[in-house]
C-alpha positions in Angstrom: 84.3 141.2 121.3 86.1 139.6 118.4 85.5 141.0 115.0 84.0 139.1 112.0 87.5 138.5 110.6 89.0 137.3 113.9 86.1 134.9 114.6 85.0 133.4 117.9 87.5 132.7 120.5 87.7 129.5 122.4 88.4 129.2 126.1 90.2 126.2 127.6 86.9 125.0 129.1 85.1 125.2 125.7 88.1 123.3 124.2 88.0 120.6 126.6 84.3 120.1 126.4 84.3 120.0 122.6 87.4 117.9 122.5 85.7 115.3 124.8 82.7 115.3 122.6 84.6 114.6 119.4 86.7 111.9 121.1 83.7 110.1 122.3 82.2 110.2 118.8 85.2 109.6 116.6 88.2 108.7 118.7 90.2 111.8 117.7 92.3 113.1 120.4 93.6 116.6 120.6 96.3 117.6 123.3 95.9 120.9 125.1 98.5 122.5 122.8 96.3 121.9 119.9 93.5 124.3 121.0 94.3 126.7 118.3 93.8 124.0 115.6 90.4 123.1 117.0 89.4 126.8 117.3 90.5 127.5 113.7 88.8 124.6 112.1 85.5 124.9 114.1 85.2 128.7 114.0 83.5 128.4 110.5 80.9 126.0 111.9 80.0 128.5 114.7 79.6 131.3 112.3 77.5 129.2 109.8 75.1 128.4 112.6 74.9 132.0 113.7 76.0 131.1 117.3 77.7 133.5 119.6 80.6 131.4 120.6 82.0 128.0 121.3 80.0 127.5 124.5 76.8 127.9 122.4 78.3 125.5 119.9 78.9 122.9 122.5 75.3 123.2 123.8 74.1 122.9 120.1 76.1 119.6 119.7 74.5 118.3 123.0 71.0 119.4 122.8 69.8 120.7 119.4 67.7 118.7 117.1 70.4 118.7 114.4 73.3 117.8 116.8 73.9 114.4 114.9 74.5 116.0 111.4 76.4 118.9 113.0 78.7 116.4 115.0 79.6 114.7 111.8 80.4 118.2 110.1 82.5 119.1 113.2 84.4 115.7 112.9 84.9 116.3 109.3 86.4 119.7 109.8 88.7 118.3 112.3 90.0 115.3 110.3 93.2 115.6 108.4 93.0 114.3 104.8 96.5 113.9 103.4 97.0 111.2 100.8 98.2 110.5 97.2 98.8 107.6 94.8 101.5 105.0 95.9 102.2 106.7 99.2 104.9 105.1 101.3 106.3 103.1 98.3 108.6 100.6 100.2 105.6 99.1 101.9 103.4 99.0 98.7 106.2 97.2 97.0 106.4 94.7 99.8 102.7 94.2 99.5 102.8 93.6 95.9 106.0 91.5 95.9 105.6 89.5 99.1 102.1 89.7 100.6 100.2 89.3 97.5 101.9 86.0 96.4 101.4 84.7 100.0 97.7 85.5 100.0 97.4 84.1 96.4 98.7 80.7 97.7 96.6 80.8 100.9 93.3 81.6 99.0 93.8 79.7 95.8 91.3 77.0 96.7 88.4 79.6 97.0 89.9 82.2 94.6 88.5 85.1 96.6 90.2 88.2 98.0 89.2 91.2 100.0 91.2 94.2 101.0 89.9 97.1 103.3 91.5 100.6 103.1 90.3 101.9 106.5 90.5 105.8 106.5 90.7 105.9 102.8 90.2 109.7 102.6 89.7 110.8 98.9 90.4 107.3 97.6 94.1 107.2 96.3 95.1 104.4 98.6 92.1 102.3 97.7 92.7 102.7 94.0 96.5 102.2 94.4 95.8 98.8 96.0 93.3 97.8 93.2 96.0 98.7 90.6 98.5 96.5 92.4 96.1 93.7 92.6 95.2 93.9 88.9 98.8 94.5 87.9 100.2 91.5 89.8 98.6 89.1 87.4 97.9 86.7 90.3 94.2 87.0 90.6 92.8 86.6 87.1 89.3 85.0 87.3 89.3 85.6 91.1 86.5 87.4 93.0 88.6 90.4 94.1 87.4 93.5 95.8 88.8 96.6 97.6 86.6 98.5 100.2 87.4 101.9 101.2 85.9 103.5 104.3 86.1 106.9 105.8 84.3 109.1 108.4 84.3 112.1 105.9 81.3 112.1 103.5 83.0 114.9 101.5 86.1 112.7 101.0 84.0 109.8 100.0 82.4 111.9 97.4 85.8 112.6 95.8 86.7 109.0 96.0 83.7 107.8 94.2 84.2 110.5 91.5 87.6 108.9 90.9 89.0 112.0 89.1 92.3 113.4 90.4 94.6 116.3 89.7 98.5 116.5 89.6 98.7 116.8 93.5 97.5 113.3 93.9 100.4 112.0 91.6 103.2 113.8 93.6 105.2 110.7 94.3 107.7 109.5 91.6 106.4 106.0 91.8 102.9 107.2 90.9 104.0 108.2 87.4 103.9 104.5 86.3 100.3 104.3 87.3 99.1 106.8 84.8 98.4 104.0 82.4 95.5 103.1 84.5 93.9 106.4 84.1 92.1 108.4 81.4 92.7 112.1 81.0 89.3 114.1 81.3 89.9 117.9 81.1 92.5 118.8 83.6 92.2 115.7 85.7 92.8 112.0 85.3 90.0 109.5 85.9 90.5 105.9 87.2 89.8 103.5 84.2 86.7 101.4 84.4 88.1 97.9 85.3 90.0 99.2 88.3 87.1 101.4 89.3 84.8 98.5 89.4 87.0 96.7 91.8 86.6 99.3 94.5 83.7 100.3 96.6 83.4 103.0 99.3 81.4 103.5 102.5 81.0 105.8 105.2 82.2 104.3 108.4 83.1 105.5 111.9 85.9 103.1 113.2 84.5 103.4 116.8 81.1 102.2 115.7 81.2 98.6 116.5 77.9 97.8 114.9 78.8 99.4 111.6 82.3 97.8 111.5 80.8 94.4 112.3 79.1 94.8 108.8 82.4 94.8 107.0 82.8 91.5 105.4 85.9 89.5 106.5 88.9 90.7 104.8 92.4 89.4 103.9 94.4 92.6 104.4 93.7 96.0 106.1 95.5 99.2 105.2 95.1 101.7 108.0 98.0 104.0 107.5 98.4 107.4 109.4 95.1 107.0 111.0 95.7 105.7 114.5 98.1 108.5 115.2 95.2 110.7 115.7 93.6 108.3 118.4 94.5 107.9 122.1 95.6 104.6 123.4 92.1 103.2 124.5 90.7 104.2 120.9 93.6 102.5 119.2 93.1 99.3 121.2 89.2 99.5 120.4 89.8 99.9 116.7 92.7 97.2 116.5 90.3 94.7 118.2 87.7 95.4 115.5 90.4 94.9 113.0 91.4 91.5 114.6 87.8 90.5 114.2 87.3 91.4 110.6 90.7 89.8 109.4 90.6 86.3 108.4 93.3 84.0 109.9 96.6 84.8 108.5 95.3 88.1 107.3 97.6 91.1 107.1 97.6 94.7 108.8 99.5 97.4 107.3 100.1 100.6 109.3 101.8 103.9 108.5 105.5 104.2 109.0 105.3 106.2 112.1 102.8 103.8 113.7 103.5 100.7 115.8 101.6 98.0 117.8 104.4 97.9 120.5 102.7 98.4 124.0 99.3 98.7 122.2 98.3 95.0 121.5 99.8 91.5 121.3 97.1 90.2 119.0 99.3 90.5 115.8 102.6 89.1 115.0 105.2 91.3 113.5 106.6 90.2 110.2 109.8 91.5 108.7 109.4 92.0 104.9 111.9 93.1 102.5 112.4 96.9 103.3 109.4 97.1 105.5 107.4 95.7 108.5 103.9 94.5 108.6 101.6 92.8 111.1 99.7 89.5 110.5 96.8 87.9 112.4 97.9 84.4 113.6 96.1 81.3 112.3 97.7 80.3 108.9 101.0 79.5 107.7 103.1 82.3 106.2 
């Protein structure tokens, strides 16, 4: 019998049952060698519910009246939330210097632009994009909006609060962004004009009905999210992205992610210092 400090232990059978349940709900995939991680992150939930182990926790997630809310909490516990302002600067510089001018030319007739930060975590990416849009000077008088979505309600609450500590500004490039913030106590709060450009919503990327409600967008940031999905889930999400992107719209992934052997629905574009993907249908 494990002690209170050790917590419940997870058998390989419990691990695979829970892994499959989380995968079907949120697309997250955990290899067998990550059993220790799933055990460590879900053990507090087992204790909080007063259950005697992971087998009982699996039964709770399958049959208890509160299974839906608990499944959300389990998914949140297993989600990695690592972000900061101006992350992956080469890509953001290409976005500001090449993609935004191209979009400004393509959409100048309607003067409307939408960007989606899919898997926005605590909001730093969404606000970074808004700052780049505002700082570009290309969209004065336009209808411009950034939508940030995440599966974690806890992270979305932080994003909506728009107040960040030094850890969120760890990149050298982020220092230049301080002018868009106001100091409040020991934190920095996003200034009003930028904050009004951004909205946030709870969204599971595997939920087709929910994703279909996202308005058509011109650019999607989905960086370091697909690495947690297996191949079928990646293809499912990428097909949803293809549908939400307007013709000629852009898809920006993390540096460790690629669409090779995943989908041929996007064309690869070599930018200065980085790669991006574009939905066919409009002139570059």
